[in-house]
C-alpha positions as CSV (number, residue, x, y, z in Angstrom):
1,X,-119.8,42.8,-86.7
2,X,-119.2,42.9,-90.6
3,X,-118.1,46.7,-90.9
4,X,-118.1,48.9,-93.9
5,X,-116.0,52.2,-94.7
6,X,-118.0,55.0,-95.3
7,X,-117.8,57.6,-97.8
8,X,-119.7,61.0,-98.4
9,X,-121.6,60.7,-101.7
10,X,-122.7,63.7,-103.4
11,X,-126.3,64.3,-104.2
12,X,-128.6,63.9,-107.2
13,X,-128.7,67.4,-109.7
14,X,-131.4,68.3,-110.7
15,X,-130.3,68.4,-114.3
16,X,-129.5,64.5,-114.1
17,X,-133.1,63.6,-113.9
18,X,-134.2,67.1,-116.1
19,X,-134.2,63.7,-118.9
20,X,-136.7,61.0,-118.3
21,X,-133.5,58.2,-119.3
22,X,-130.8,59.7,-117.1
23,X,-131.8,58.1,-113.5
24,X,-128.0,56.7,-112.1
25,X,-125.8,59.0,-111.8
26,X,-124.8,58.3,-108.4
27,X,-121.4,57.0,-107.2
28,X,-121.1,53.4,-106.3
29,X,-119.0,53.2,-102.8
30,X,-116.9,49.9,-103.1
31,X,-114.9,50.0,-99.7
32,X,-113.7,47.0,-97.9
33,X,-113.3,46.8,-94.0
34,X,-114.5,43.8,-92.9
35,X,-114.1,43.7,-88.8
36,X,-113.4,40.5,-86.9
37,X,-117.0,39.7,-85.5
38,X,-117.7,39.0,-82.2
39,X,-117.2,35.7,-80.9
40,X,-120.4,33.6,-80.7
41,X,-121.1,29.9,-80.2
42,X,-121.4,28.0,-83.4
43,X,-122.7,25.1,-84.8
44,X,-119.5,22.2,-84.9
45,X,-119.7,19.3,-87.8
46,X,-121.9,16.9,-86.3
47,X,-119.4,14.4,-87.5
48,X,-115.4,14.7,-87.8
49,X,-116.3,13.4,-91.4
50,X,-118.3,16.4,-92.3
51,X,-115.5,18.5,-94.3
52,X,-117.2,21.7,-94.8
53,X,-116.4,21.7,-98.1
54,X,-118.2,18.7,-98.9
55,X,-121.5,19.4,-97.1
56,X,-122.7,22.2,-99.8
57,X,-120.3,20.4,-102.8
58,X,-122.8,18.8,-105.8
59,X,-122.1,16.2,-107.7
60,X,-120.6,18.5,-110.4
61,X,-117.8,19.6,-107.9
62,X,-120.0,22.8,-107.8
63,X,-119.2,24.1,-103.9
64,X,-122.0,26.5,-102.7
65,X,-120.9,29.7,-100.7
66,X,-124.0,32.2,-101.1
67,X,-127.2,31.4,-100.0
68,X,-130.2,34.2,-100.4
69,X,-133.6,33.8,-97.4
70,X,-137.1,35.0,-98.1
71,X,-138.0,36.8,-95.4
72,X,-141.9,37.4,-96.4
73,X,-144.3,36.3,-98.9
74,X,-145.5,39.8,-98.9
75,X,-144.6,43.2,-101.1
76,X,-145.8,46.5,-101.6
77,X,-145.8,45.7,-105.2
78,X,-147.0,43.8,-107.5
79,X,-144.7,43.7,-110.2
80,X,-146.0,42.1,-113.6
81,X,-142.7,39.9,-113.6
82,X,-142.9,39.1,-110.3
83,X,-146.4,38.7,-109.2
84,X,-149.3,37.0,-110.9
85,X,-152.5,39.9,-111.8
86,X,-155.0,37.5,-109.2
87,X,-152.7,37.8,-106.4
88,X,-150.9,34.8,-104.5
89,X,-152.1,33.0,-101.5
90,X,-150.0,33.5,-98.4
91,X,-148.5,31.3,-95.9
92,X,-150.2,31.6,-92.3
93,X,-147.7,33.4,-90.3
94,X,-146.8,30.8,-88.1
95,X,-145.7,28.1,-90.8
96,X,-143.2,31.0,-91.5
97,X,-139.5,31.0,-90.1
98,X,-139.1,32.4,-87.3
99,X,-136.0,34.8,-87.0
100,X,-134.5,32.5,-84.6
101,X,-135.1,29.7,-87.4
102,X,-133.6,31.9,-90.1
103,X,-130.5,33.2,-87.9
104,X,-129.8,28.8,-87.3
105,X,-130.3,28.0,-90.7
106,X,-127.5,30.7,-91.9
107,X,-125.4,30.0,-88.9
108,X,-125.4,26.0,-89.7
109,X,-124.9,26.9,-93.8
110,X,-122.1,29.6,-93.0
111,X,-120.0,27.3,-90.8
112,X,-120.1,24.7,-94.1
113,X,-118.9,27.4,-96.6
114,X,-121.6,29.7,-96.5
115,X,-119.9,33.4,-96.9
116,X,-122.2,35.7,-98.5
117,X,-126.2,35.9,-97.4
118,X,-129.0,37.9,-99.2
119,X,-132.3,39.1,-97.6
120,X,-134.9,38.8,-100.3
121,X,-138.8,39.0,-100.0
122,X,-141.5,39.3,-101.1
123,X,-140.1,42.7,-99.9
124,X,-138.0,41.6,-96.7
125,X,-138.6,45.2,-95.2
126,X,-142.3,44.8,-94.9
127,X,-141.4,42.2,-91.7
128,X,-141.4,44.0,-88.9
129,X,-138.4,41.7,-87.5
130,X,-135.9,42.2,-90.7
131,X,-133.6,44.8,-88.2
132,X,-132.9,42.1,-85.6
133,X,-132.4,39.5,-88.1
134,X,-129.5,41.4,-90.0
135,X,-128.1,42.3,-86.9
136,X,-128.1,38.5,-85.6
137,X,-126.9,37.5,-89.3
138,X,-124.0,40.0,-89.1
139,X,-122.5,38.2,-85.9
140,X,-121.9,35.6,-87.8
141,X,-117.8,35.3,-88.5
142,X,-118.0,33.1,-91.7
143,X,-120.1,35.7,-93.5
144,X,-117.9,38.0,-95.6
145,X,-121.0,39.9,-96.8
146,X,-124.8,40.8,-96.0
147,X,-127.0,41.9,-98.7
148,X,-130.8,42.8,-99.3
149,X,-132.6,43.2,-102.6
150,X,-135.4,45.8,-102.0
151,X,-138.2,47.5,-104.0
152,X,-136.9,50.9,-101.9
153,X,-140.6,52.2,-101.1
154,X,-140.1,52.1,-97.3
155,X,-135.8,52.0,-97.5
156,X,-135.1,55.5,-96.7
157,X,-136.2,55.6,-93.1
158,X,-134.4,52.3,-92.2
159,X,-131.4,53.0,-94.1
160,X,-129.5,54.4,-91.1
161,X,-130.4,51.5,-89.0
162,X,-129.7,48.5,-91.7
163,X,-126.2,50.2,-91.9
164,X,-125.8,50.0,-87.7
165,X,-127.4,46.7,-87.8
166,X,-124.2,45.5,-90.2
167,X,-126.2,45.1,-93.8
168,X,-122.9,45.9,-96.2
169,X,-124.6,45.6,-99.8
170,X,-128.1,46.7,-101.8
171,X,-129.9,45.9,-104.4
172,X,-132.6,48.5,-105.2
173,X,-135.2,47.7,-108.3
174,X,-136.2,50.3,-110.3
175,X,-137.2,49.1,-113.5
176,X,-137.8,52.5,-115.7
177,X,-137.1,56.3,-114.9
178,X,-140.3,57.3,-116.3
179,X,-143.1,57.7,-113.3
180,X,-146.1,56.4,-115.5
181,X,-144.1,53.2,-116.6
182,X,-143.3,52.2,-113.5
183,X,-146.8,52.3,-112.1
184,X,-147.7,49.8,-115.0
185,X,-144.9,47.5,-114.3
186,X,-145.3,47.9,-110.3
187,X,-149.0,48.2,-110.7
188,X,-148.4,50.8,-107.8
189,X,-147.2,54.5,-107.8
190,X,-143.6,54.7,-105.9
191,X,-141.2,56.1,-108.7
192,X,-139.9,59.2,-106.3
193,X,-140.1,57.4,-103.1
194,X,-137.4,54.7,-105.0
195,X,-135.3,57.3,-106.4
196,X,-135.4,58.9,-103.0
197,X,-133.8,55.6,-101.4
198,X,-131.4,55.0,-104.1
199,X,-129.6,58.6,-103.7
200,X,-129.8,58.5,-99.8
201,X,-128.6,55.0,-99.7
202,X,-125.3,56.1,-101.3
203,X,-124.5,58.7,-98.9
204,X,-124.8,56.1,-96.5
205,X,-121.7,54.3,-97.9
206,X,-122.5,50.7,-98.4
207,X,-120.1,48.4,-99.7
208,X,-122.0,48.4,-102.9
209,X,-125.2,49.6,-104.2
210,X,-126.7,48.4,-107.2
211,X,-129.6,49.3,-109.6
212,X,-131.2,46.5,-111.4
213,X,-133.6,46.7,-114.4
214,X,-135.9,43.7,-115.4
215,X,-136.4,44.0,-119.2
216,X,-139.5,43.0,-121.6
217,X,-140.7,44.3,-125.2
218,X,-144.1,44.3,-124.0
219,X,-143.5,47.0,-121.5
220,X,-141.0,49.4,-123.4
221,X,-138.3,49.6,-121.1
222,X,-135.9,49.9,-124.1
223,X,-135.2,53.8,-122.7
224,X,-133.9,52.7,-120.1
225,X,-131.3,50.9,-122.1
226,X,-129.5,54.6,-122.9
227,X,-129.1,55.0,-118.9
228,X,-125.6,54.0,-119.3
229,X,-124.7,56.6,-121.9
230,X,-125.5,59.3,-118.6
231,X,-123.2,57.5,-116.9
232,X,-120.8,60.0,-114.8
233,X,-116.8,58.7,-115.5
234,X,-115.9,59.7,-112.6
235,X,-118.8,57.4,-110.1
236,X,-118.5,54.2,-109.7
237,X,-122.1,52.6,-109.8
238,X,-123.2,49.3,-111.4
239,X,-126.5,49.4,-113.5
240,X,-127.9,45.6,-114.2
241,X,-130.1,44.5,-116.2
242,X,-131.7,41.0,-116.4
243,X,-133.3,39.2,-119.0
244,X,-137.0,38.4,-118.2
245,X,-137.3,34.8,-116.6
246,X,-140.5,32.6,-116.5
247,X,-142.2,31.8,-113.5
248,X,-145.6,31.1,-112.4
249,X,-148.3,33.8,-113.1
250,X,-146.0,36.2,-114.8
251,X,-147.4,35.5,-118.5
252,X,-143.8,35.0,-120.0
253,X,-142.8,34.2,-123.3
254,X,-140.0,34.6,-125.7
255,X,-141.7,37.6,-127.8
256,X,-141.6,39.4,-124.3
257,X,-137.6,38.9,-123.9
258,X,-135.2,41.3,-124.8
259,X,-132.2,39.2,-125.0
260,X,-128.4,40.1,-123.8
261,X,-127.3,40.4,-126.9
262,X,-130.0,43.1,-128.5
263,X,-128.9,45.0,-125.4
264,X,-126.0,45.0,-125.6
265,X,-126.4,46.2,-129.0
266,X,-128.2,49.6,-128.1
267,X,-126.3,50.5,-125.4
268,X,-123.2,50.0,-127.9
269,X,-124.7,52.6,-130.4
270,X,-124.5,55.3,-127.5
271,X,-121.4,53.5,-125.8
272,X,-119.2,52.2,-128.6
273,X,-116.4,51.9,-126.2
274,X,-118.0,49.4,-123.9
275,X,-115.6,46.9,-123.5
276,X,-116.1,43.9,-121.1
277,X,-114.6,43.4,-118.3
278,X,-113.0,39.8,-116.9
279,X,-115.5,38.0,-114.9
280,X,-115.0,37.6,-111.5
281,X,-115.4,33.8,-110.1
282,X,-119.5,32.4,-109.8
283,X,-120.5,35.6,-111.0
284,X,-123.6,35.8,-112.4
285,X,-123.0,39.0,-114.5
286,X,-121.6,40.4,-117.1
287,X,-120.0,43.3,-116.7
288,X,-119.1,45.9,-119.1
289,X,-116.9,49.0,-118.7
290,X,-115.9,52.0,-121.0
291,X,-112.4,52.3,-120.7
292,X,-111.7,55.1,-118.1
293,X,-114.7,55.3,-116.5
294,X,-115.9,53.7,-113.0
295,X,-119.2,52.7,-113.5
296,X,-120.2,49.8,-115.0
297,X,-123.2,47.9,-117.0
298,X,-124.2,44.2,-115.6
299,X,-126.2,42.1,-117.3
300,X,-127.8,38.6,-116.1
301,X,-128.7,36.4,-118.9
302,X,-130.4,33.2,-117.8
303,X,-132.4,32.9,-120.9
304,X,-129.6,32.9,-123.2
305,X,-126.5,32.2,-122.0
306,X,-127.1,30.7,-118.8
307,X,-124.4,30.4,-116.1
308,X,-125.1,27.0,-114.1
309,X,-121.6,25.4,-114.5
310,X,-120.5,28.1,-112.0
311,X,-123.4,28.2,-109.7
312,X,-123.0,28.5,-106.4
313,X,-126.1,29.6,-105.0
314,X,-129.0,28.3,-102.4
315,X,-132.4,29.9,-101.6
316,X,-134.4,29.3,-98.6
317,X,-137.8,30.0,-99.0
318,X,-140.1,32.2,-96.4
319,X,-142.0,28.8,-95.4
320,X,-138.6,27.2,-95.0
321,X,-137.9,25.4,-98.0
322,X,-134.7,24.9,-99.7
323,X,-134.3,25.2,-103.7
324,X,-130.7,24.1,-104.7
325,X,-132.2,25.9,-107.9
326,X,-134.1,29.0,-109.0
327,X,-136.0,27.0,-112.0
328,X,-136.0,23.7,-110.2
329,X,-139.6,22.9,-108.8
330,X,-137.9,20.0,-106.4
331,X,-137.8,21.5,-102.6
332,X,-137.3,20.6,-99.2
333,X,-138.7,21.3,-95.8
334,X,-135.9,22.4,-93.8
335,X,-138.9,24.2,-91.1
336,X,-140.5,20.8,-90.8
337,X,-137.0,19.4,-89.9
338,X,-136.1,22.0,-87.6
339,X,-139.9,22.0,-85.8
340,X,-139.3,17.9,-85.6
341,X,-136.0,18.7,-83.4
342,X,-134.0,16.2,-85.9
343,X,-130.5,16.1,-85.0
344,X,-127.8,17.8,-86.2
345,X,-126.9,14.7,-88.3
346,X,-130.5,14.4,-89.9
347,X,-130.7,18.1,-90.9
348,X,-127.5,18.0,-92.8
349,X,-128.5,14.7,-94.4
350,X,-131.4,16.6,-95.6
351,X,-129.5,19.7,-97.1
352,X,-126.4,17.6,-98.3
353,X,-129.0,15.0,-100.2
354,X,-130.9,18.2,-102.0
355,X,-127.5,19.8,-103.1
356,X,-126.5,16.3,-104.5
357,X,-129.5,16.0,-106.5
358,X,-128.8,20.0,-108.3
359,X,-129.0,19.0,-112.1
360,X,-125.8,20.6,-113.9
361,X,-128.2,23.2,-115.9
362,X,-131.9,24.2,-116.0
363,X,-133.9,23.2,-118.8
364,X,-134.2,24.9,-121.9
365,X,-135.9,28.3,-122.8
366,X,-139.4,26.9,-124.0
367,X,-139.6,23.8,-121.3
368,X,-138.9,26.4,-118.5
369,X,-142.5,28.2,-119.5
370,X,-144.3,25.0,-119.6
371,X,-142.6,23.3,-115.8
372,X,-144.5,24.0,-112.5
373,X,-143.0,26.4,-110.5
374,X,-143.8,28.8,-107.7
375,X,-144.4,32.6,-108.5
376,X,-140.9,35.1,-108.3
377,X,-142.7,36.6,-105.1
378,X,-143.2,33.3,-103.4
379,X,-139.3,32.3,-104.2
380,X,-137.6,35.1,-103.3
381,X,-136.1,38.1,-105.9
């Protein structure tokens, strides 16, 4: 099972939460102690010539080692950037991937080069068998990290079980530190619950805990950019700001986009010593840090400075479609292939062909806003 090294984290003080823009004075535990996984029968390459490095390598030489799997289309929030105001038609349960199908596909991808899996949704924790899925995925020897992206609403009561099952990384969405703005953005209440979940998650000692914030001009979330100024130097915490991205039904426009340059300019007024860190391989986030501080500030700049050239990500939707690009509308059904009982050769051919069709980069801003794609809720965050 994937192992983690636990360290106690101090709880939040009332003083920290006394200011509306001082949310995240929490330590981020970063320790790595991956124990040997329990032996299990793995899916073997169908042919001797199917080298792991080649099956998931596209025509531009990009090797795909990161798989994001959406567990459900359901969510307990209705965030304006993710869920259309009118909602979305949900796929019938029998047409969603079963837990066995998810584990089967993850094992196959791991055999051919994937070493990181992230579970998404919808909200992955609304699915009843999520813990079982986490436990089974954690037994895949090739996986170095097993993460989850969650809205945090039901996280607190499942943290201990998730940690025990083998989850190592957590990303929790928190777009504002003002409860009223949270309700406007999410169309639901729950700010206090999410805040509590993050505090408790730190006590559990996950290898990585990030708080992510999607910014738009119209939602009044500029105050969130003052968060890093309150980041205490002794704590290892990454606050991640994400540029607003266009998906069906979220009424995206360039006027709502807060660019990376604008974000950085505002933050540097509060933290003039903020310096760029060296980029990690295949990393989507531009990382900054104040010298001497453990805390970090990250920016995901999909719109203004794309990172397509080093993309190593693939996605499987809750209904079993493989998406090789977040913004691409070409998909292939792995669910249908599995249920048609295709051979290993045929399934690998389907996956390999899809990967080879991946474009070098996604379209530009204006074109993306007009392209037909799924709503974000149906892709997976």
